[in-house]
Each structure stands twice: as structure tokens, then as C-alpha cells.
DSSP file (Angstrom, degrees, kcal/mol; ACC not computed):
  #  RESIDUE AA STRUCTURE BP1 BP2  ACC     N-H-->O    O-->H-N    N-H-->O    O-->H-N    TCO  KAPPA ALPHA  PHI   PSI    X-CA   Y-CA   Z-CA
    1    1 A M              0   0    0      0, 0.0    72,-1.8     0, 0.0     2,-0.4   0.000 360.0 360.0 360.0 135.9 -113.1  -23.5  -19.8
    2    2 A V  E     -A   72   0A   0     80,-0.4     2,-0.4    70,-0.2    70,-0.2  -1.000 360.0-169.4-129.2 129.6 -114.3  -20.9  -22.4
    3    3 A A  E     -A   71   0A   0     68,-3.2    68,-2.1    -2,-0.4     2,-0.5  -0.968  17.1-143.7-120.7 137.9 -114.1  -21.7  -26.1
    4    4 A A  E     -A   70   0A   0     -2,-0.4    66,-0.2    66,-0.2    65,-0.1  -0.873  27.2-146.7 -92.8 130.8 -114.6  -19.4  -29.0
    5    5 A L  E     -     0   0A   0     64,-1.3     3,-0.2    -2,-0.5   112,-0.1  -0.814  17.4-150.2-107.5 138.9 -116.4  -21.3  -31.7
    6    6 A P  E    S-     0   0A   0      0, 0.0     2,-0.2     0, 0.0    -1,-0.1   0.932  83.3 -27.2 -68.6 -43.6 -115.9  -20.9  -35.5
    7    7 A L  E     +     0   0A   0    113,-0.2     2,-0.3     2,-0.0    62,-0.1  -0.718  62.0 164.1-174.3 117.7 -119.5  -22.0  -36.2
    8    8 A L  E     -A   68   0A   0     60,-0.6    60,-2.9    -2,-0.2     2,-0.3  -0.907  22.0-158.2-140.4 114.8 -122.0  -24.2  -34.3
    9    9 A L  E     -A   67   0A   0     -2,-0.3    21,-0.5    58,-0.2    58,-0.2  -0.695  15.2-121.8 -97.9 142.3 -125.6  -23.9  -35.3
   10   10 A S        -     0   0    0     56,-2.4    19,-0.2    -2,-0.3     2,-0.1  -0.375  23.7-117.3 -73.2 157.3 -128.5  -24.9  -33.2
   11   11 A D        -     0   0    0     17,-3.1    17,-0.4     1,-0.2    55,-0.2  -0.390  54.1 -73.7 -77.0 168.8 -131.1  -27.5  -34.3
   12   12 A R        -     0   0    0     -2,-0.1    16,-0.3     1,-0.1    -1,-0.2  -0.309  63.4 -87.5 -60.5 149.7 -134.7  -26.2  -34.7
   13   13 A P        -     0   0    0      0, 0.0    14,-0.2     0, 0.0    -1,-0.1  -0.301  59.8 -84.1 -57.6 147.6 -136.4  -25.5  -31.4
   14   14 A P     >  -     0   0    0      0, 0.0     4,-2.1     0, 0.0     5,-0.1  -0.233  32.8-131.4 -58.2 141.4 -138.3  -28.6  -30.0
   15   15 A N  H  > S+     0   0    0      1,-0.2     4,-3.0     2,-0.2     5,-0.3   0.904 105.1  54.7 -59.8 -43.7 -141.7  -29.1  -31.6
   16   16 A L  H  > S+     0   0    0      1,-0.2     4,-1.4     2,-0.2    -1,-0.2   0.879 107.6  48.4 -65.2 -36.0 -143.3  -29.5  -28.2
   17   17 A A  H  4>S+     0   0    0      2,-0.2     5,-2.9     1,-0.2     6,-0.5   0.903 112.6  49.3 -67.3 -42.0 -142.0  -26.3  -26.8
   18   18 A R  H ><5S+     0   0    0     -4,-2.1     3,-1.6     4,-0.2     5,-0.4   0.925 110.4  50.0 -61.1 -43.3 -143.2  -24.4  -30.0
   19   19 A R  H 3<5S+     0   0    0     -4,-3.0    -1,-0.2     1,-0.3    -2,-0.2   0.802 106.8  56.2 -65.3 -28.0 -146.7  -26.0  -29.7
   20   20 A A  T 3<5S-     0   0    0     -4,-1.4    -1,-0.3    -5,-0.3    -2,-0.2   0.409 122.5-107.5 -84.1   2.7 -146.8  -24.9  -26.0
   21   21 A G  T < 5S+     0   0    0     -3,-1.6    -3,-0.2    -4,-0.1    -2,-0.1   0.643  87.6 121.5  83.1  15.8 -146.2  -21.3  -27.1
   22   22 A L    > < +     0   0    0     -5,-2.9     3,-2.0     1,-0.2    -4,-0.2   0.531  40.6 174.2 -89.3  -7.8 -142.7  -21.2  -25.8
   23   23 A G  G >   +     0   0    0     -6,-0.5     3,-0.5    -5,-0.4    -1,-0.2  -0.094  67.0   2.5  47.6-113.4 -141.3  -20.4  -29.3
   24   24 A D  G 3  S+     0   0    0      1,-0.2    -1,-0.3    -6,-0.1    17,-0.1   0.185  99.6 104.5 -92.0  17.0 -137.5  -19.6  -29.1
   25   25 A R  G <  S+     0   0    0     -3,-2.0    16,-3.7    15,-0.1     2,-0.4   0.844  80.7  41.6 -66.4 -35.9 -137.1  -20.3  -25.4
   26   26 A F  E <   +B   40   0A   0     -3,-0.5     2,-0.3    14,-0.2    14,-0.2  -0.915  64.5 177.2-120.5 141.7 -135.4  -23.8  -25.9
   27   27 A H  E     -B   39   0A   0     12,-2.6    12,-3.1    -2,-0.4     2,-0.4  -0.998  19.0-140.8-140.9 143.7 -132.8  -24.8  -28.4
   28   28 A Y  E     -B   38   0A   0    -17,-0.4   -17,-3.1    -2,-0.3     2,-0.4  -0.846  11.3-166.5-102.3 140.6 -130.8  -28.0  -29.1
   29   29 A F  E     -B   37   0A   0      8,-2.0     8,-2.8    -2,-0.4     2,-0.5  -0.994  16.2-139.5-123.0 136.1 -127.1  -28.0  -30.0
   30   30 A R  E     -B   36   0A   0    -21,-0.5     6,-0.2    -2,-0.4     5,-0.1  -0.821  13.1-146.9-103.4 130.1 -125.7  -31.2  -31.4
   31   31 A G    >   -     0   0    0      4,-2.7     3,-2.0    -2,-0.5    85,-0.2  -0.308  34.1 -99.5 -86.3 173.0 -122.1  -32.3  -30.3
   32   32 A A  T 3  S+     0   0    0     83,-2.1    84,-0.1     1,-0.3    -1,-0.1   0.762 122.9  64.4 -65.0 -21.3 -119.6  -34.2  -32.4
   33   33 A S  T 3  S-     0   0    0      2,-0.1    -1,-0.3     1,-0.1     3,-0.1   0.593 117.9-112.6 -75.5  -9.6 -120.8  -37.3  -30.5
   34   34 A G  S <  S+     0   0    0     -3,-2.0    -2,-0.1     1,-0.3    -1,-0.1   0.215  74.5 134.3  94.2 -15.9 -124.2  -36.9  -32.1
   35   35 A R        -     0   0    0     -5,-0.1    -4,-2.7     1,-0.1     2,-0.4  -0.375  49.4-137.4 -67.2 145.6 -125.8  -36.1  -28.6
   36   36 A R  E     -B   30   0A   0     -6,-0.2     2,-0.4    -3,-0.1    -6,-0.2  -0.893  11.8-155.9-106.4 137.7 -128.2  -33.2  -28.4
   37   37 A Y  E     -B   29   0A   0     -8,-2.8    -8,-2.0    -2,-0.4     2,-0.5  -0.946  12.3-136.3-114.0 132.4 -128.0  -30.8  -25.5
   38   38 A L  E     -B   28   0A   0     -2,-0.4     2,-0.4   -10,-0.2    63,-0.3  -0.742  23.4-174.0 -89.3 126.9 -131.0  -28.8  -24.5
   39   39 A F  E     -B   27   0A   0    -12,-3.1   -12,-2.6    -2,-0.5     2,-0.4  -0.924  13.6-144.4-120.0 144.8 -130.3  -25.1  -23.7
   40   40 A S  E     -BC  26  99A   0     59,-2.7    59,-2.7    -2,-0.4     2,-0.3  -0.911  19.6-123.4-110.5 133.2 -132.8  -22.5  -22.4
   41   41 A A  E     - C   0  98A   0    -16,-3.7     2,-0.3    -2,-0.4    57,-0.2  -0.567  34.3-179.4 -75.5 137.1 -132.7  -18.9  -23.4
   42   42 A V  E     - C   0  97A   0     55,-3.1    55,-0.7    -2,-0.3     5,-0.1  -0.927  34.9 -87.9-134.0 162.6 -132.3  -16.5  -20.6
   43   43 A A    >>  -     0   0    0     -2,-0.3     3,-2.0     1,-0.1     4,-0.5  -0.389  36.7-120.8 -71.3 145.5 -132.1  -12.7  -20.4
   44   44 A R  G >4 S+     0   0    0      1,-0.3     3,-1.2     2,-0.2     4,-0.3   0.868 112.7  55.1 -56.2 -37.9 -128.6  -11.2  -20.7
   45   45 A E  G 34 S+     0   0    0      1,-0.2    -1,-0.3     2,-0.1     3,-0.2   0.575 101.2  60.8 -72.9  -6.8 -128.8   -9.6  -17.3
   46   46 A E  G X4 S+     0   0    0     -3,-2.0     3,-2.0     1,-0.2     4,-0.3   0.549  77.1  90.4 -91.3 -12.2 -129.6  -13.0  -15.7
   47   47 A L  G X< S+     0   0    0     -3,-1.2     3,-1.9    -4,-0.5    -1,-0.2   0.882  80.3  58.8 -55.6 -40.5 -126.4  -14.6  -16.8
   48   48 A A  G 3  S+     0   0    0     -4,-0.3    -1,-0.3     1,-0.3    -2,-0.1   0.676  97.7  63.9 -62.3 -17.3 -124.6  -13.6  -13.6
   49   49 A D  G <  S+     0   0    0     -3,-2.0     2,-0.4    -4,-0.1    -1,-0.3   0.523  83.9  94.1 -81.4  -7.4 -127.2  -15.5  -11.6
   50   50 A F    <   +     0   0    0     -3,-1.9     2,-0.3    -4,-0.3     3,-0.1  -0.690  48.0 178.1-102.1 141.5 -126.3  -18.9  -13.0
   51   51 A R        +     0   0    0     -2,-0.4    25,-0.2     1,-0.2     3,-0.1  -0.938  62.4  15.4-133.3 154.9 -123.9  -21.4  -11.4
   52   52 A S  S    S+     0   0    0     23,-2.5     2,-0.3    -2,-0.3    -1,-0.2   0.894  97.4 120.8  46.4  55.3 -122.8  -24.9  -12.3
   53   53 A A        -     0   0    0     22,-0.2    21,-3.7    21,-0.2     2,-0.5  -0.901  66.3-117.7-138.3 162.9 -124.1  -24.6  -15.8
   54   54 A T  E     -DE  73 100A   0     46,-2.4    46,-2.8    -2,-0.3     2,-0.4  -0.937  35.3-160.7-103.0 130.7 -122.9  -24.7  -19.4
   55   55 A V  E     -DE  72  99A   0     17,-2.9    17,-2.4    -2,-0.5     2,-0.4  -0.927  11.5-168.3-120.0 132.7 -123.4  -21.4  -21.2
   56   56 A I  E     -DE  71  98A   0     42,-2.4    42,-2.5    -2,-0.4     2,-0.5  -0.972   7.3-158.4-114.4 135.1 -123.6  -20.6  -24.9
   57   57 A L  E     +DE  70  97A   0     13,-2.3    12,-3.5    -2,-0.4    13,-1.5  -0.962  29.5 167.9-108.5 127.4 -123.5  -17.1  -26.3
   58   58 A A  E     -DE  68  96A   0     38,-2.3    38,-3.1    -2,-0.5     2,-0.3  -0.856  29.4-143.7-139.8 164.2 -125.0  -17.0  -29.8
   59   59 A K  E     -D   67   0A   0      8,-2.1     8,-3.8    -2,-0.3     2,-0.3  -0.893  39.7 -94.2-125.3 157.5 -126.3  -14.8  -32.7
   60   60 A R  E     -D   66   0A   0     34,-0.5     6,-0.2    -2,-0.3     5,-0.1  -0.596  40.2-142.7 -73.5 129.8 -129.1  -15.4  -35.0
   61   61 A A    >   -     0   0    0      4,-3.4     3,-2.1    -2,-0.3    -1,-0.0  -0.473  28.1-103.4 -86.4 164.7 -128.0  -17.0  -38.3
   62   62 A P  T 3  S+     0   0    0      0, 0.0    -1,-0.1     0, 0.0    -2,-0.0   0.800 122.6  55.9 -58.6 -28.9 -129.5  -16.0  -41.6
   63   63 A D  T 3  S-     0   0    0      2,-0.1     3,-0.1     1,-0.0    -3,-0.0   0.410 122.0-105.7 -87.3   4.0 -131.6  -19.3  -41.6
   64   64 A G  S <  S+     0   0    0     -3,-2.1     2,-0.1     1,-0.3    -1,-0.0   0.272  84.4 116.8  92.7 -11.0 -133.1  -18.4  -38.2
   65   65 A R  S    S-     0   0    0     -5,-0.1    -4,-3.4     1,-0.1     2,-0.5  -0.318  72.2-102.2 -78.9 173.1 -131.1  -20.9  -36.1
   66   66 A L  E     - D   0  60A   0    -55,-0.2   -56,-2.4    -6,-0.2     2,-0.6  -0.837  25.5-151.5 -98.2 133.8 -128.7  -19.7  -33.5
   67   67 A A  E     -AD   9  59A   0     -8,-3.8    -8,-2.1    -2,-0.5     2,-0.2  -0.919  15.9-138.6-103.6 114.6 -125.0  -19.6  -34.2
   68   68 A A  E     +AD   8  58A   0    -60,-2.9   -60,-0.6    -2,-0.6   -10,-0.3  -0.516  25.7 174.2 -74.3 133.5 -122.9  -20.1  -31.1
   69   69 A W  E    S+     0   0A   0    -12,-3.5   -64,-1.3     1,-0.3     2,-0.3   0.520  70.5  19.8-114.4 -10.5 -119.8  -17.8  -30.9
   70   70 A S  E     -AD   4  57A   0    -13,-1.5   -13,-2.3   -66,-0.2     2,-0.3  -0.990  59.0-172.4-153.9 149.1 -118.7  -18.8  -27.3
   71   71 A I  E     +AD   3  56A   0    -68,-2.1   -68,-3.2    -2,-0.3     2,-0.3  -0.991  10.5 179.2-144.9 144.1 -119.3  -21.6  -25.0
   72   72 A A  E     -AD   2  55A   0    -17,-2.4   -17,-2.9    -2,-0.3     2,-0.6  -0.998  26.9-138.6-146.0 144.4 -118.3  -21.9  -21.3
   73   73 A A  E     - D   0  54A   0    -72,-1.8     8,-2.5    -2,-0.3     2,-0.3  -0.938  29.8-150.0 -98.7 122.8 -118.6  -24.4  -18.3
   74   74 A L  B     -F   80   0B   0    -21,-3.7   -21,-0.2    -2,-0.6   -23,-0.1  -0.753   4.6-139.6-100.4 144.0 -119.4  -22.3  -15.2
   75   75 A D    >   -     0   0    0      4,-3.4   -23,-2.5    -2,-0.3     3,-1.7  -0.100  42.6 -79.0 -84.5-171.7 -118.3  -23.5  -11.8
   76   76 A R  T 3  S+     0   0    0      1,-0.3    -1,-0.1   -25,-0.2    -2,-0.0   0.621 132.7  52.7 -68.6  -9.6 -120.3  -23.3   -8.5
   77   77 A F  T 3  S-     0   0    0      2,-0.2    -1,-0.3   -26,-0.0   -26,-0.1   0.472 120.6-107.4-101.2  -4.8 -119.4  -19.6   -8.2
   78   78 A G  S <  S+     0   0    0     -3,-1.7    -2,-0.1     1,-0.3   -28,-0.1   0.609  79.6 124.9  87.6  17.1 -120.6  -18.8  -11.7
   79   79 A R        -     0   0    0      1,-0.0    -4,-3.4     9,-0.0    -1,-0.3  -0.837  69.7-101.2-108.5 145.0 -117.1  -18.3  -13.2
   80   80 A P  B >   -F   74   0B   0      0, 0.0     3,-0.7     0, 0.0     2,-0.3  -0.360  40.4-117.3 -60.0 140.9 -115.8  -20.2  -16.2
   81   81 A T  T 3  S+     0   0    0     -8,-2.5    -8,-0.2   -80,-0.3     3,-0.1  -0.619  92.7   5.6 -79.5 141.7 -113.5  -23.1  -15.3
   82   82 A D  T 3  S+     0   0    0     -2,-0.3   -80,-0.4     1,-0.2     2,-0.4   0.862 100.4 133.0  55.7  42.7 -110.0  -22.9  -16.5
   83   83 A S    <   -     0   0    0     -3,-0.7    -1,-0.2   -82,-0.2     4,-0.1  -0.963  41.3-177.8-126.4 141.6 -110.4  -19.3  -17.9
   84   84 A R        +     0   0    0     -2,-0.4    -1,-0.1    -3,-0.1     3,-0.1   0.379  60.2 104.8-105.9  -1.3 -108.4  -16.2  -17.7
   85   85 A R  S    S-     0   0    0      1,-0.1     2,-0.1   -83,-0.0    -2,-0.1  -0.443  83.0 -98.3 -75.7 148.9 -110.9  -14.2  -19.8
   86   86 A P        -     0   0    0      0, 0.0    -1,-0.1     0, 0.0     4,-0.1  -0.455  48.8-113.6 -69.3 146.1 -113.2  -11.7  -18.0
   87   87 A W  S    S+     0   0    0      1,-0.2     3,-0.0    -2,-0.1    -8,-0.0  -0.984  94.0  28.6-132.6 143.1 -116.7  -13.0  -17.3
   88   88 A P  S    S-     0   0    0      0, 0.0    -1,-0.2     0, 0.0     3,-0.1   0.684  94.6-137.4 -69.3 154.0 -119.2  -12.3  -18.4
   89   89 A P        -     0   0    0      0, 0.0     2,-0.6     0, 0.0    -2,-0.1  -0.217  28.2 -90.2 -73.6 163.5 -117.8  -11.2  -21.7
   90   90 A I        -     0   0    0     -4,-0.1     0, 0.0    -3,-0.0     0, 0.0  -0.668  53.1-157.0 -70.3 119.6 -118.8   -8.0  -23.5
   91   91 A M        -     0   0    0     -2,-0.6    -1,-0.0    -3,-0.1     4,-0.0  -0.835  17.1-112.6-107.7 135.5 -121.7   -9.1  -25.7
   92   92 A P    >   -     0   0    0      0, 0.0     3,-2.1     0, 0.0    -1,-0.0  -0.360  36.5-111.8 -56.6 147.4 -123.0   -7.6  -28.9
   93   93 A I  T 3  S+     0   0    0      1,-0.3    -2,-0.0     3,-0.0     0, 0.0   0.725 115.9  54.7 -54.1 -28.3 -126.5   -6.3  -28.4
   94   94 A D  T 3  S+     0   0    0      2,-0.1   -34,-0.5   -34,-0.0    -1,-0.3   0.266  84.2 119.0 -95.0  12.2 -128.0   -8.9  -30.7
   95   95 A S    <   -     0   0    0     -3,-2.1     2,-0.4   -36,-0.1   -36,-0.2  -0.483  52.6-144.2 -77.8 148.6 -126.5  -11.8  -28.7
   96   96 A F  E     - E   0  58A   0    -38,-3.1   -38,-2.3    -2,-0.2     2,-0.5  -0.874   5.4-144.8-108.9 144.4 -128.5  -14.6  -27.1
   97   97 A V  E     -CE  42  57A   0    -55,-0.7   -55,-3.1    -2,-0.4     2,-0.4  -0.958  19.9-178.8-113.9 126.2 -127.6  -16.3  -23.8
   98   98 A L  E     -CE  41  56A   0    -42,-2.5   -42,-2.4    -2,-0.5     2,-0.4  -0.950   8.0-160.5-123.9 140.4 -128.4  -19.9  -23.4
   99   99 A V  E     -CE  40  55A   0    -59,-2.7   -59,-2.7    -2,-0.4     2,-0.5  -0.956   8.7-156.7-123.7 142.1 -127.9  -22.2  -20.5
  100  100 A H  E     + E   0  54A   0    -46,-2.8   -46,-2.4    -2,-0.4     3,-0.2  -0.983  14.7 174.0-114.9 123.3 -127.7  -26.0  -20.2
  101  101 A L        +     0   0    0     -2,-0.5    -1,-0.1   -63,-0.3   -62,-0.1   0.247  57.0  86.5-106.9   5.7 -128.6  -27.1  -16.6
  102  102 A L        +     0   0    0    -64,-0.3    -1,-0.1   -48,-0.1   -49,-0.1   0.339  62.3  89.1-102.4   9.7 -128.6  -30.9  -17.2
  103  103 A A        -     0   0    0     -3,-0.2     6,-0.1   -51,-0.2    -1,-0.1  -0.915  60.3-167.0-104.3 107.9 -124.9  -31.7  -16.7
  104  104 A P        +     0   0    0      0, 0.0     2,-0.3     0, 0.0    -1,-0.1   0.688  59.8  44.8 -74.2 -22.0 -124.6  -32.3  -12.9
  105  105 A T  S  > S-     0   0    0      1,-0.1     4,-2.4     0, 0.0     5,-0.2  -0.824  81.4-114.6-123.6 163.2 -120.9  -32.2  -12.4
  106  106 A E  H  > S+     0   0    0     -2,-0.3     4,-2.8     1,-0.2     5,-0.3   0.932 118.9  52.5 -55.5 -46.6 -118.0  -30.1  -13.4
  107  107 A A  H  > S+     0   0    0      1,-0.2     4,-1.9     2,-0.2    -1,-0.2   0.884 109.3  50.3 -61.9 -37.1 -116.6  -33.1  -15.4
  108  108 A D  H  > S+     0   0    0      2,-0.2     4,-2.1     1,-0.2    -1,-0.2   0.885 110.8  48.7 -68.1 -38.6 -120.0  -33.5  -17.2
  109  109 A R  H  X S+     0   0    0     -4,-2.4     4,-2.3     1,-0.2    -2,-0.2   0.894 109.9  51.3 -71.3 -35.2 -120.1  -29.7  -18.1
  110  110 A L  H  X S+     0   0    0     -4,-2.8     4,-2.8     1,-0.2    -1,-0.2   0.899 108.0  53.4 -66.4 -37.3 -116.5  -29.9  -19.4
  111  111 A D  H  X S+     0   0    0     -4,-1.9     4,-3.1    -5,-0.3    -2,-0.2   0.912 107.8  50.8 -59.5 -42.7 -117.5  -32.9  -21.5
  112  112 A V  H  X S+     0   0    0     -4,-2.1     4,-2.8     2,-0.2     5,-0.3   0.944 111.6  46.8 -60.1 -49.0 -120.4  -30.9  -23.0
  113  113 A V  H  X S+     0   0    0     -4,-2.3     4,-2.7     1,-0.2     5,-0.2   0.922 114.2  48.4 -58.9 -43.3 -118.1  -28.0  -23.9
  114  114 A D  H  X S+     0   0    0     -4,-2.8     4,-2.9     2,-0.2     5,-0.2   0.935 113.1  46.6 -63.6 -46.1 -115.6  -30.5  -25.4
  115  115 A D  H  X S+     0   0    0     -4,-3.1   -83,-2.1     1,-0.2     4,-1.8   0.925 116.8  43.7 -66.1 -42.7 -118.3  -32.3  -27.5
  116  116 A L  H  X S+     0   0    0     -4,-2.8     4,-1.1   -85,-0.2    -1,-0.2   0.878 114.4  49.5 -67.8 -38.1 -119.9  -29.0  -28.7
  117  117 A T  H >X S+     0   0    0     -4,-2.7     4,-0.8    -5,-0.3     3,-0.6   0.939 110.5  50.6 -69.0 -43.7 -116.5  -27.4  -29.5
  118  118 A T  H >< S+     0   0    0     -4,-2.9     3,-0.9    -5,-0.2    -1,-0.2   0.887 106.5  55.0 -56.6 -39.0 -115.4  -30.5  -31.4
  119  119 A A  H 3< S+     0   0    0     -4,-1.8    -1,-0.2     1,-0.2    -2,-0.2   0.821 104.9  55.0 -62.7 -30.6 -118.6  -30.4  -33.4
  120  120 A S  H << S+     0   0    0     -4,-1.1    -1,-0.2    -3,-0.6  -113,-0.2   0.642  88.6  97.8 -83.7 -12.7 -117.8  -26.8  -34.4
  121  121 A L  S << S-     0   0    0     -3,-0.9     3,-0.1    -4,-0.8  -116,-0.0  -0.434  82.9-105.5 -73.4 143.7 -114.3  -27.6  -35.8
  122  122 A P        -     0   0    0      0, 0.0     2,-0.1     0, 0.0    -1,-0.1  -0.318  42.2-100.0 -65.4 155.6 -113.8  -28.1  -39.5
  123  123 A L        -     0   0    0      1,-0.1     2,-0.2    -4,-0.1    -4,-0.0  -0.456  40.6-106.7 -72.0 146.5 -113.3  -31.7  -40.6
  124  124 A A              0   0    0      1,-0.1    -1,-0.1    -2,-0.1    -3,-0.0  -0.494 360.0 360.0 -71.5 145.1 -109.7  -32.7  -41.2
  125  125 A A              0   0    0     -2,-0.2    -1,-0.1    -3,-0.1    -2,-0.0   0.463 360.0 360.0 -79.3 360.0 -108.8  -33.1  -44.9
């Protein structure tokens, strides 16, 4: 599953990671459920090496946080589940790649995608 997001901003990087000198390596994204999901920044060229993960593609927002523009659950072969889009997508040069490795099953990864995608949708009037 790959979802294009209207706007989903990261929380500030964890204090512990910043104090340890890891700066922007780790980011939290909050789902509609209120759960926070920890993502690790990886180099763009490393994306093809990841399997069984949830991936966010993001750009830097004016306030310094990351704004996700795409999210995908990857299967054991490193391909998005339920997607007909090419993978990895063509990414603007200023994009960040973030991976979440703490969802152990495909169902868990799809739940993360659903929770984060729902959080990015505008509230119904």
C-alpha cells in the first residue's frame, strides 16, 4: 500500500537522540490514534535495501519538522504492498527517506500506514 499524503508533520526529534548527538536521525510521526511511530532517516540510495518496513518520504517544512508526502508498507521483497506505482518513486532531491522497523507483520505495517494516513486527512465538517 502506498498513500500520497496531503500533510503529515513529524513531531520534534526525540530529546535523547539529540542529546546523544544524533540530531535529525530519528523522527516521530503521530497517527490518528494518538500513537507515535519512530522512524529512522536513511540515505536515499539505501531505500532499496529495506524489506518488511514502513517507509515515509518527506520534505523539510518551514518550521523545521518533516512533512510526509508519501507513505508505504513494504513487503518481504522490499516492494509496496497493494501498489501498482513504480517503486522506489522518483524523489525530489530535497526529500528525506525514513523507515519504521518496529511493525513486525504485514498487517501491523498496514495498520501504521492507515493510522498515519488517517491523521493526515482533514477533519470532516
